[in-house]
C-alpha positions, 0 to 999 in steps of 0.5 A, spaced: 514 481 100 519 478 096 524 482 093 524 484 086 530 479 084 525 473 087 519 475 083 517 469 079 513 468 073 509 461 070 506 459 064 498 458 063 496 454 057 490 449 055 484 454 056 479 452 050 473 455 047 474 462 049 476 468 046 479 471 052 487 471 053 487 466 058 493 463 057 500 466 057 505 468 062 503 471 069 508 475 073 508 476 080 505 483 081 505 484 088 502 481 095 494 478 096 492 475 103 500 475 105 501 470 098 504 473 092 499 474 087 500 474 078 498 477 074 497 476 065 498 483 063 496 481 056 488 479 058 488 482 065 487 476 068 490 475 075 492 468 078 492 468 087 490 464 093 483 465 095 482 465 103 488 461 103 485 455 101 484 455 093 489 457 088 484 461 083 485 464 076 480 470 075 479 476 070 479 480 078 483 480 084 480 476 089 474 474 086 470 469 089 470 461 087 464 461 082 468 467 078 474 463 077 476 460 071 480 455 073 482 453 081 487 448 084 485 445 091 489 440 095 485 434 096 481 433 103 484 431 109 484 424 110 484 421 117 491 417 118 494 421 113 499 428 113 495 434 112 496 436 105 497 444 105 495 450 100 503 452 097 505 459 098 506 459 091 503 458 085 502 450 084 505 447 078 501 442 074 493 441 073 488 446 074 481 443 074 477 448 069 471 452 070 466 450 064 461 455 065 466 460 062 472 455 058 474 448 057 480 444 056 486 442 060 489 447 063 496 447 065 501 451 070 508 451 069 513 451 075 514 458 078 521 461 075 525 468 076 522 473 072 529 476 070 536 474 071 539 476 078 542 483 078 548 483 076 548 478 070 554 475 067 553 480 061 553 487 066 559 484 071 564 483 065 562 490 063 563 492 070 570 488 071 572 492 064 571 499 067 575 497 073 581 497 069 580 502 064 581 510 065 580 514 072 574 517 068 571 510 066 572 508 073 568 514 076 563 512 071 562 506 074 561 509 081 556 513 079 552 508 075 552 503 081 550 509 086 544 511 081 542 503 081 543 502 088 538 508 089 533 506 084 533 500 089 534 502 096 529 508 095 523 507 091 517 504 093 517 498 086 524 496 084 524 498 077 523 491 072 530 491 067 536 493 072 540 489 068 538 492 061 539 499 065 546 497 067 548 496 061 545 502 057 549 506 063 555 503 062 556 503 055 559 506 051 554 510 047 552 513 055 554 521 055 548 522 061 553 519 066 559 521 063 556 528 064 555 527 072 562 525 072 565 531 069 561 536 074 562 531 081 569 531 084 572 524 084 572 525 092 565 526 092 563 520 088 568 516 093 565 519 099 558 517 097 560 510 095 563 509 102 557 512 105 552 506 109 546 503 107 541 507 109 537 503 114 529 502 115 528 507 119 532 513 115 527 511 110 521 511 114 524 519 116 524 521 109 517 519 108 515 523 114 519 529 113 516 528 106 509 529 108 511 535 113 514 538 107 510 538 101 505 543 104 511 547 106 513 548 098 506 549 097 504 555 101 511 558 099 509 556 091 503 560 092 498 556 094 491 556 092 493 562 088 496 557 083 494 550 084 487 552 087 488 546 092 493 543 096 491 536 092 493 538 086 500 540 088 500 533 091 498 530 085 504 533 081 509 531 086 506 524 085 506 524 078 512 526 076 517 525 082 513 518 085 517 514 081 524 517 083 529 515 089 527 519 095 533 522 094 531 526 088 524 527 090 526 530 096 531 535 093 527 537 087 522 539 093 528 543 096 530 546 089 523 549 089 522 552 096 529 555 095 528 557 088 521 561 091 526 565 095 529 568 090 523 569 085 516 571 087 510 566 085 516 563 080 512 558 077 506 561 073 501 555 074 501 547 076 504 545 069 511 550 069 512 546 076 510 540 073 516 541 068 521 544 073 521 538 077 521 533 070 527 537 068 530 534 075 528 527 074 532 527 067 538 522 068 544 526 067 540 530 074 537 525 078 544 521 077 548 527 079 543 528 085 545 521 087 552 521 086 552 528 091 547 527 096 545 520 101 539 520 104 541 523 110 544 529 107 538 531 104 534 530 110 538 535 114 537 540 107 530 540 110 531 540 117 535 547 115 529 549 111 525 548 117 529 551 122 529 557 118 521 557 120 523 557 127 524 563 131 531 561 134 537 562 134 539 556 128 532 559 125 535 566 125 542 564 122 539 560 117 535 566 114 540 571 114 545 567 110 540 566 106 539 573 105 546 574 104 545 569 098 540 573 095 544 580 096 550 577 092 546 574 087 543 582 085 550 584 085 552 579 080 546 582 076 547 589 078 554 589 077 557 584 073 550 582 068 550 575 070 543 572 071 542 565 073 537 560 070 533 555 075 537 550 072 544 553 074 541 555 081 539 547 082 545 546 082 547 551 087 540 548 092 544 541 092 548 544 099 546 547 106 545 555 105 552 556 109 555 553 102 551 556 097 554 563 100 560 561 100 560 559 093 557 565 091 562 569 094 568 565 091 564 566 084 564 574 085 571 574 088 574 571 082 569 575 077 572 581 080 579 578 079 578 577 072 575 583 071 583 587 074 586 582 070 583 584 063 583 592 066 591 591 066 591 586 060 587 590 054 587 595 050 580 598 050 574 598 052 570 594 046 576 588 048 575 589 055 567 587 054 568 582 049 573 579 054 568 580 061 562 577 056 565 571 054 568 570 061 561 571 065 557 565 064 555 563 070 554 555 069 562 554 067 563 559 074 559 555 078 561 548 076 568 550 077 567 551 084 562 545 085 567 541 082 573 543 087 571 541 095 578 544 097 577 548 103 584 551 103 580 555 097 574 559 102 579 559 107 584 563 102 577 568 101 577 568 109 583 571 110 584 575 104 585 582 107 590 579 112 584 578 117 580 573 118 572 574 116 567 569 117 563 567 112 557 571 114 561 577 116 564 577 109 558 578 106 556 584 110 562 587 108 562 586 101 554 588 101 556 595 105 562 596 101 557 595 094 552 600 098 558 604 099 560 605 092 553 605 089 551 611 093 557 615 091 556 614 084 548 616 084 549 622 089 557 625 086 557 622 079 564 618 081 566 611 081 573 608 081 
């Protein structure tokens, strides 16, 4: 099938003695019998090649010759002359009208592109202008290009108006892309930009793994008790996520699966699920996903989920890390009254469970250090409580760590006690310390 930039359109004029909207612009809409077909969106008429022998205009795609309102057929072969083949594209010139439906002299124009190739002159000038601007503008350009690339390479049907969409992304009033840049480290943007284009085999793997993963997410979210039947959940996935790049679609499913581990039956009904998916499709969130993750990255996240369902070393380790993550979140709630929202947790689910656990342990330790600092500098309980309330905003804490990809940060945490502890071991130690302190307070009324 022709790529989007090769889509063509033709103009039809001359139909008379009819109220039907047969005249007008017909744009290439797909393939029929190995040849492109065209559609007039205003009147609902189609232009197509029938049986590879004649071109027809009819109200139904593939209608038999008698139902065609007009047709074009090359002259019959004449002995001793070169055979005239039926054109692969809609032939221009005069077509024969079917007097049973209309009259007139029907003319079809030469095919021409539906829209300018991407990038057109205006878009290219806008891109070149950003290259010489501030670093934040250059990063905005990189994020915008990655979003456009995902919408070309990872979808079934490329959306129309790429040039207009690009101008909206990089225009002065585009806050969504600037929001993405404020959340994604520059090194992450550049690493994603330098990643190879996903080959067809990887895109096919993504489609295959989605088919396997959707039933797993369905069961984890409550199955028949919530949706009534699996087809209802599949319908939500297709309707809400179907037009998104595959990276966004798969990451939304990963988030739903991980969120269901943190909260039993997190969604009351199918509408709640649809709303949650729709929020992840908003431009700032979807573009953040395509700026952080390659298609290979998100397939890796699903492989990790599938490994957790296997009773082997890899699966058992993944479940242990997930249990550690849940333990840290519980401590943040019980000890600091920090309750992350689903939107905030969805950003955590961009990463493997190992990275999720590391990030939460870093946040927990940062809170403890800040509390120690505030306790030593404030004058009273009320002042200390006010300072902690202002500080304990999970979104700010999370974004600070998601925007910092310096490996030294986690190394310092692992070696803080002057004895190296792997991240999972550190999580177990901190949980044990928390359990002991809680027992001391419960049984003896004492806390340090």
